[in-house]
C-alpha positions as CSV (number, residue, x, y, z in Angstrom):
1,M,9.2,15.2,30.7
2,T,9.9,15.6,34.4
3,D,9.4,13.0,37.1
4,S,6.5,15.0,38.6
5,Q,4.8,14.9,35.2
6,R,5.3,11.2,35.0
7,G,3.7,10.8,38.5
8,Q,0.8,13.0,37.5
9,I,0.2,11.1,34.3
10,R,0.1,7.8,36.3
11,R,-2.3,9.3,38.9
12,L,-4.6,10.9,36.4
13,R,-4.8,7.8,34.2
14,E,-5.5,5.6,37.3
15,E,-8.3,8.1,38.2
16,G,-9.8,7.4,34.8
17,H,-8.9,10.4,32.8
18,S,-8.4,10.2,29.0
19,Y,-5.1,10.9,27.2
20,T,-6.5,14.2,25.9
21,K,-7.6,15.4,29.4
22,V,-4.2,14.4,30.9
23,A,-2.4,16.2,28.1
24,R,-4.5,19.4,28.6
25,V,-4.0,19.4,32.4
26,L,-0.2,19.0,32.1
27,D,0.1,21.2,29.0
28,I,2.0,18.5,27.0
29,S,1.4,16.7,23.7
30,V,-1.3,14.0,23.6
31,N,1.2,11.8,21.7
32,T,3.7,12.2,24.6
33,V,1.1,11.0,27.1
34,K,0.0,8.1,24.9
35,T,3.6,7.0,24.4
36,Y,4.4,7.2,28.1
37,C,1.2,5.3,29.0
38,K,1.9,2.5,26.4
39,R,5.4,2.0,27.6
40,N,4.4,1.9,31.3
41,G,1.2,-0.3,31.1
42,L,-1.2,2.6,31.5
43,N,-2.7,2.3,28.0
44,G,-6.1,1.0,27.1
45,Y,-9.4,2.1,28.6
46,A,-9.3,4.4,31.7
47,K,-11.1,3.0,34.7
48,K,-14.0,5.6,34.5
49,E,-14.6,4.7,30.8
50,I,-15.0,1.1,31.7
51,S,-17.4,1.9,34.5
52,K,-19.6,4.1,32.2
53,G,-21.1,1.0,30.6
54,A,-18.3,-0.8,28.8
55,K,-18.7,-4.5,29.3
56,R,-16.3,-7.3,28.9
57,G,-17.1,-10.3,26.6
58,F,-15.1,-13.3,25.6
59,C,-13.8,-14.3,22.2
60,K,-15.9,-17.1,20.7
61,C,-12.7,-18.7,19.3
62,C,-10.0,-18.5,21.9
63,G,-11.9,-17.3,25.0
64,A,-9.7,-14.2,25.5
65,P,-11.4,-11.2,27.1
66,V,-12.9,-8.7,24.5
67,M,-13.6,-5.1,25.6
68,Q,-17.0,-3.9,24.5
69,N,-17.7,-0.3,23.5
70,P,-20.9,1.1,24.8
71,G,-23.5,2.0,22.2
72,R,-21.8,-0.1,19.6
73,K,-22.4,-3.6,18.1
74,E,-21.2,-6.3,20.4
75,K,-17.7,-7.7,19.5
76,K,-17.6,-11.4,19.4
77,F,-13.9,-12.0,18.5
78,C,-10.6,-10.6,19.8
79,S,-9.0,-10.4,16.4
80,S,-9.6,-10.9,12.6
81,Y,-7.5,-14.1,12.9
82,C,-9.9,-15.6,15.5
83,R,-12.9,-14.4,13.5
84,N,-11.8,-16.0,10.3
85,K,-10.7,-19.2,12.1
86,W,-14.1,-19.6,13.9
87,W,-16.2,-18.9,10.8
88,N,-14.1,-21.3,8.7
89,A,-14.8,-24.0,11.4
90,H,-18.5,-23.2,11.5
91,L,-19.5,-22.8,7.8
92,E,-22.9,-24.3,8.5
93,L,-23.8,-21.2,10.5
94,V,-23.0,-18.7,7.6
95,N,-26.2,-17.0,6.5
96,R,-25.9,-16.9,2.7
97,K,-28.8,-14.6,1.6
98,A,-27.5,-13.8,-1.8
99,N,-28.2,-17.1,-3.7
100,Y,-30.1,-16.6,-6.9
101,N,-31.6,-19.4,-9.1
102,L,-31.3,-18.3,-12.7
103,E,-31.7,-19.8,-16.2
104,C,-28.8,-19.8,-18.6
105,Q,-29.7,-17.7,-21.7
106,H,-27.9,-20.1,-24.0
107,C,-28.6,-23.6,-22.8
108,H,-31.6,-22.9,-20.6
109,K,-30.2,-24.9,-17.8
110,M,-31.0,-23.8,-14.3
111,F,-28.0,-22.7,-12.2
112,T,-27.3,-20.9,-8.9
113,A,-25.3,-17.8,-8.7
114,Y,-24.1,-16.2,-5.4
115,G,-24.2,-12.5,-5.1
116,N,-25.0,-11.6,-8.7
117,A,-28.7,-11.5,-9.6
118,K,-28.0,-10.2,-13.1
119,R,-25.8,-13.1,-14.3
120,K,-27.0,-14.5,-17.7
121,Y,-24.9,-17.6,-18.3
122,C,-24.1,-20.7,-16.3
123,C,-20.5,-20.8,-17.5
124,H,-17.9,-19.1,-19.8
125,A,-18.5,-21.6,-22.6
126,C,-22.2,-20.7,-22.8
127,Y,-21.3,-17.0,-22.9
128,I,-18.8,-17.6,-25.8
129,Y,-21.2,-19.7,-27.8
130,D,-24.1,-17.3,-27.3
131,R,-22.1,-14.2,-27.9
132,F,-20.1,-15.3,-30.9
133,G,-22.3,-18.1,-32.4
134,E,-21.0,-20.6,-35.0
135,S,-17.6,-18.9,-35.3
136,A,-16.9,-19.9,-31.7
137,M,-17.2,-23.6,-32.5
138,S,-13.7,-23.8,-33.8
139,W,-12.2,-22.1,-30.7
140,K,-10.8,-24.1,-27.9
141,V,-13.0,-23.3,-24.9
142,P,-12.4,-25.3,-21.7
143,V,-15.2,-27.8,-21.1
144,N,-16.0,-29.4,-17.8
145,D,-19.1,-31.5,-18.2
146,K,-21.3,-33.3,-20.7
147,H,-23.7,-30.4,-20.9
148,H,-21.1,-28.4,-22.8
149,D,-20.1,-31.3,-25.1
150,E,-23.7,-31.2,-26.3
151,I,-23.5,-27.5,-27.0
152,Q,-20.4,-28.0,-29.1
153,S,-21.8,-30.8,-31.3
């Protein structure tokens, strides 16, 4: 790449042209343009693209600026790390729509299952006892509460 091409890349990017347009004008590879721009601080959105309707928001977690894409859903976080950190700190705001209240087919106890409306048993022990019957009584199935002690006896 010549010095004149470097100068033209800088000028075209500052005018707001995309990598593809710059590459077509100079008849060089798009990847060459991208690499040069990234190494010289010309990467990111071109000025025209920002003025077309792209807005700037701020990360809910760290406050860093977040570039918004026009016509797309609003970005609220600058990274996955910030998104996970913020939601873990604000669990009360999580909208859990997939809670199902079901009745265990074996012990008829009511239980809540998240995300699986077709679940049949409240626990693994009920599944084993219902599926295999009396022969399962001699197996060592982990038991966590009094409810399952009643099932075994």
